[in-house]
C-alpha positions as CSV (number, residue, x, y, z in Angstrom):
1,M,15.5,-12.2,-11.0
2,R,14.2,-15.7,-10.5
3,I,10.8,-16.6,-9.2
4,G,9.7,-20.2,-8.7
5,G,12.6,-21.5,-10.7
6,E,11.8,-19.4,-13.7
7,T,13.3,-16.2,-14.9
8,S,10.9,-13.3,-14.9
9,P,11.5,-10.6,-17.5
10,I,8.7,-8.5,-16.0
11,L,10.8,-7.6,-13.0
12,H,13.9,-6.6,-15.0
13,F,14.5,-2.9,-15.2
14,A,17.1,-1.2,-17.3
15,Q,20.0,0.1,-15.2
16,S,18.9,3.7,-15.8
17,M,15.4,3.0,-14.3
18,R,16.5,1.1,-11.2
19,L,16.0,2.4,-7.6
20,G,18.4,5.2,-6.7
21,S,18.6,6.5,-10.3
22,D,15.6,9.0,-9.8
23,L,14.8,8.5,-13.5
24,M,11.6,6.5,-12.8
25,A,10.4,9.2,-10.4
26,K,11.2,11.9,-12.9
27,A,9.3,10.1,-15.7
28,T,6.3,9.6,-13.3
29,I,6.1,13.3,-12.7
30,N,5.4,13.9,-16.4
31,D,2.1,11.8,-16.2
32,P,-1.0,14.1,-16.4
33,N,-2.6,12.3,-13.5
34,V,0.5,13.0,-11.3
35,I,0.6,16.6,-12.4
36,N,-3.0,17.0,-11.3
37,I,-2.2,15.4,-7.9
38,I,0.7,17.8,-7.4
39,S,-1.2,20.9,-8.5
40,T,-4.3,20.0,-6.6
41,A,-2.3,19.4,-3.4
42,L,-0.4,22.6,-3.7
43,L,-2.8,25.1,-5.2
44,N,-6.2,23.4,-5.4
45,V,-6.3,23.5,-9.2
46,K,-6.7,20.7,-11.7
47,N,-5.9,20.5,-15.4
48,D,-4.1,23.9,-15.4
49,Y,-0.5,22.7,-15.6
50,T,1.8,21.1,-18.1
51,V,5.5,20.1,-18.1
52,G,7.7,23.1,-18.9
53,N,11.3,23.8,-19.7
54,S,13.5,22.7,-16.8
55,E,16.8,24.2,-18.1
56,W,17.7,27.6,-16.6
57,D,19.7,30.5,-18.1
58,N,22.7,29.7,-15.8
59,G,23.1,26.2,-17.2
60,T,21.5,24.4,-14.3
61,R,18.6,22.0,-14.7
62,S,15.7,21.1,-12.4
63,D,14.2,17.6,-12.4
64,S,10.8,18.9,-13.5
65,V,9.1,22.3,-13.9
66,L,5.3,22.5,-14.2
67,E,4.0,25.6,-15.9
68,P,0.5,27.0,-16.2
69,K,-1.1,26.0,-19.5
70,S,-2.4,29.6,-20.0
71,L,0.0,32.4,-20.3
72,A,-2.7,34.7,-18.9
73,S,-2.8,32.8,-15.7
74,D,-1.6,34.1,-12.4
75,L,-0.6,30.6,-11.3
76,P,3.1,30.2,-10.4
77,R,5.5,27.7,-11.9
78,I,6.1,24.6,-9.7
79,M,9.7,23.4,-9.5
80,I,10.1,19.7,-8.5
81,E,13.3,18.1,-7.4
82,I,13.7,14.4,-6.8
83,Q,16.3,13.2,-4.3
84,H,16.7,9.5,-3.5
85,T,18.9,10.0,-0.4
86,I,19.2,13.0,1.8
87,D,22.0,13.0,4.3
88,K,24.1,15.7,6.2
89,L,26.5,16.0,3.3
90,F,23.7,16.7,0.8
91,I,22.1,19.3,3.1
92,K,25.4,21.1,3.6
93,S,26.3,21.1,-0.1
94,D,26.0,24.3,-2.2
């Protein structure tokens, strides 16, 4: 990208992190501050969650799963899915 006649390396993203790839959003979810925003908004708890295993027994994978830090906790897991575009085809797919 060129700004003011100069090339700006600051605005260059690797192909895997560009808009539409969902990878930047998925990486953001792993930030402890973002985890607290999500857990506070959903359950009104803070500093009780960490990133868990997002692979399931049937071979599928979620974008992110937040698990309670304490095994003795009654808090549920939080499954997060990131979708860049939602259209009729996406909604009808299995």
